[in-house]
SEDRENTI-428113 format. One line per 8 residues: number of its first residue (from 0); for each residue x, y, z of N, C-alpha, C. Coordinates in Angstrom, 2 decimals, m for minus. Example, Ala and Ser with C-alpha at 12.3 -4.5 7.8 and 13.67 -1.06 7.14 Angstrom:
<recs>
0) 13.19:m5.69:7.80:12.30:m4.50:7.80:13.20:m3.30:7.80  12.85:m2.25:7.08:13.67:m1.06:7.14:12.90:0.03:7.87
</recs>
This chain:
<recs>
0) 79.74:50.96:38.04:80.71:51.24:39.04:81.31:52.61:38.84  81.44:53.33:39.96:82.05:54.65:39.88:83.53:54.53:40.12  84.29:55.31:39.41:85.72:55.31:39.68:86.00:56.05:40.99  86.89:55.52:41.80:87.25:56.21:43.03:88.31:57.25:42.75  88.24:58.33:43.51:89.18:59.42:43.29:90.43:59.15:44.12  91.56:59.08:43.49:92.82:58.86:44.16:93.60:60.16:44.19  94.50:60.28:45.17:95.34:61.46:45.24:94.81:62.43:46.28  95.49:63.54:46.42:95.11:64.53:47.45:93.81:65.23:47.09
8) 93.16:65.72:48.17:91.95:66.50:47.94:92.30:67.80:47.27  91.42:68.32:46.47:91.71:69.61:45.84:91.80:70.70:46.89  92.73:71.61:46.72:92.94:72.71:47.67:91.83:73.74:47.49  91.31:74.21:48.64:90.35:75.30:48.61:90.86:76.39:49.53  90.51:77.63:49.28:90.99:78.72:50.12:90.51:78.58:51.56  91.28:79.13:52.49:90.95:79.06:53.92:89.62:79.72:54.22  89.26:80.73:53.44:88.00:81.41:53.70:86.81:80.49:53.42  87.00:79.48:52.59:85.93:78.54:52.30:85.90:77.43:53.35
16) 87.08:77.07:53.89:87.16:76.01:54.89:87.26:76.64:56.28  86.19:76.70:57.03:86.25:77.35:58.34:87.18:76.65:59.32  87.37:75.34:59.18:88.24:74.65:60.11:89.70:75.03:59.92  90.04:75.63:58.79:91.42:76.01:58.51:91.74:77.43:58.99  90.72:78.17:59.40:90.97:79.53:59.87:91.69:79.49:61.20  92.58:80.45:61.37:93.33:80.48:62.63:92.42:80.96:63.75  92.58:80.33:64.89:91.81:80.67:66.08:92.79:81.12:67.14  92.54:82.28:67.70:93.41:82.79:68.75:93.05:82.14:70.07
24) 94.05:81.62:70.76:93.82:81.01:72.06:94.29:81.93:73.19  94.51:83.19:72.88:94.96:84.15:73.87:93.82:84.50:74.82  94.09:84.64:76.13:93.04:85.03:77.06:92.62:86.49:76.88  93.43:87.28:76.16:93.12:88.68:75.94:92.53:88.85:74.55  91.42:89.56:74.48:90.82:89.86:73.19:91.58:90.98:72.50  92.18:91.83:73.29:92.96:92.94:72.75:94.18:93.15:73.63  95.05:94.01:73.22:96.25:94.27:74.00:95.88:94.90:75.33  96.42:94.37:76.44:96.09:94.97:77.74:96.61:96.39:77.83
32) 95.93:97.25:78.59:96.37:98.64:78.69:97.72:98.75:79.38  98.48:99.76:78.97:99.79:100.00:79.59:99.61:100.76:80.89  100.49:100.50:81.83:100.45:101.21:83.10:101.11:102.57:82.94  100.54:103.56:83.58:101.13:104.90:83.58:101.75:105.13:84.95  102.42:106.25:85.11:103.06:106.56:86.38:102.04:106.64:87.51  100.86:107.17:87.25:99.81:107.26:88.26:99.31:105.88:88.66  99.23:104.96:87.69:98.78:103.60:88.00:99.80:102.87:88.85  101.07:103.13:88.65:102.12:102.45:89.40:102.00:102.75:90.89
40) 101.54:103.95:91.23:101.37:104.30:92.64:100.24:103.51:93.28  99.25:103.11:92.47:98.10:102.38:92.99:98.33:100.87:93.04  99.41:100.40:92.47:99.70:98.97:92.48:100.25:98.55:93.84  99.88:97.35:94.27:100.37:96.83:95.54:101.75:96.23:95.33  102.65:96.51:96.23:103.99:95.92:96.21:104.00:94.88:97.31  103.61:93.64:96.96:103.45:92.59:97.95:104.74:91.82:98.16  104.96:91.41:99.39:106.09:90.57:99.76:105.50:89.25:100.22  105.82:88.17:99.50:105.25:86.86:99.78:106.24:86.00:100.55
48) 105.78:85.39:101.62:106.58:84.44:102.38:107.28:85.09:103.56  107.33:84.36:104.67:107.94:84.88:105.89:109.43:85.15:105.71  110.11:84.31:104.94:111.55:84.51:104.73:111.81:85.82:103.99  110.99:86.14:103.00:111.16:87.40:102.27:110.80:88.60:103.14  109.75:88.45:103.94:109.38:89.53:104.86:110.52:89.76:105.85  111.12:88.66:106.35:112.24:88.76:107.29:113.40:89.54:106.69  113.71:89.30:105.42:114.80:90.03:104.77:114.51:91.53:104.71  113.25:91.86:104.41:112.88:93.27:104.28:112.95:93.99:105.62
56) 112.51:93.33:106.70:112.51:94.01:108.00:113.77:93.72:108.81  114.69:93.00:108.22:116.01:92.74:108.80:115.92:91.99:110.14  115.11:90.95:110.16:115.03:90.04:111.30:115.27:88.63:110.79  115.56:87.70:111.70:115.68:86.32:111.23:114.28:85.73:111.06  114.20:84.60:110.38:112.91:84.01:110.03:112.10:83.62:111.27  112.76:83.10:112.27:112.05:82.68:113.48:111.41:83.88:114.19  112.15:84.97:114.32:111.60:86.19:114.94:110.43:86.72:114.11  110.59:86.67:112.80:109.53:87.17:111.92:108.27:86.33:112.07
64) 108.41:85.00:112.11:107.24:84.14:112.32:106.54:84.50:113.63  107.29:84.74:114.67:106.69:85.10:115.96:105.87:86.39:115.82  106.44:87.40:115.19:105.74:88.68:115.01:104.52:88.52:114.10  104.64:87.67:113.09:103.50:87.44:112.19:102.37:86.74:112.94  102.70:85.70:113.68:101.68:84.93:114.40:100.98:85.74:115.49  101.71:86.64:116.14:101.11:87.44:117.21:100.43:88.70:116.68  100.57:88.97:115.39:99.94:90.16:114.81:100.71:91.44:115.08  101.97:91.31:115.45:102.77:92.48:115.78:103.15:93.30:114.55
72) 103.17:92.68:113.38:103.47:93.42:112.16:102.31:93.24:111.19  102.05:94.25:110.35:100.88:94.20:109.45:101.10:93.22:108.29  100.47:92.07:108.38:100.55:91.06:107.32:99.36:90.13:107.47  99.11:89.34:106.43:98.01:88.38:106.45:98.50:87.04:105.95  97.81:86.02:106.37:98.13:84.68:105.90:97.16:84.35:104.76  97.72:84.00:103.62:96.92:83.62:102.45:97.26:82.16:102.17  96.33:81.28:102.48:96.62:79.85:102.39:97.65:79.50:103.45  98.80:79.02:103.01:99.87:78.68:103.95:100.99:79.71:103.94
80) 100.85:80.78:103.15:101.92:81.78:103.03:101.50:83.09:103.67  102.50:83.76:104.24:102.30:85.10:104.76:102.55:86.09:103.65  101.77:87.17:103.65:101.96:88.22:102.65:101.84:89.57:103.35  102.73:90.47:102.98:102.72:91.82:103.55:102.88:92.82:102.41  102.31:93.99:102.59:102.45:95.05:101.60:103.61:95.93:102.04  104.52:96.17:101.12:105.75:96.89:101.44:105.47:98.28:102.02  104.50:98.99:101.49:104.16:100.32:101.99:103.64:100.29:103.42  102.83:99.28:103.75:102.31:99.16:105.11:103.43:98.83:106.09
88) 104.36:97.98:105.67:105.51:97.68:106.54:106.34:98.94:106.79  106.58:99.69:105.72:107.36:100.92:105.85:106.68:101.88:106.81  105.38:102.10:106.62:104.63:103.00:107.49:104.64:102.51:108.93  104.50:101.20:109.13:104.47:100.63:110.46:105.80:100.86:111.18  106.91:100.61:110.51:108.21:100.74:111.16:108.69:102.18:111.27  108.11:103.07:110.48:108.44:104.49:110.61:107.50:105.19:111.59  106.55:104.44:112.17:105.64:105.01:113.15:104.46:105.74:112.56  104.22:105.56:111.26:103.12:106.24:110.61:101.88:105.37:110.51
96) 101.92:104.13:111.01:100.78:103.21:110.96:99.75:103.60:112.00  98.55:103.01:111.88:97.51:103.30:112.86:97.88:102.67:114.20  97.67:103.41:115.28:98.08:102.94:116.59:96.90:102.84:117.52
</recs>
């Protein structure tokens, strides 16, 4: 009969036990790049939702929905939400949009 070993298992270094090595669960393999001033100009400034668009263009929500549905203002429907780009709205209301 063999004697059974009682007590804790002997400790081994983490480099020997692969299951003990830390695994990163981050979606990024490395640090994402920082934005520069030039990149900020290329970023979209989106306004999501008719209520938020209404606040920006200073109309009530019902009027804004009417303009969105008829295509009177530059915006798109994404799923069930309306989305507009702030720069396009500015250009449209300043008369600089395509006519």
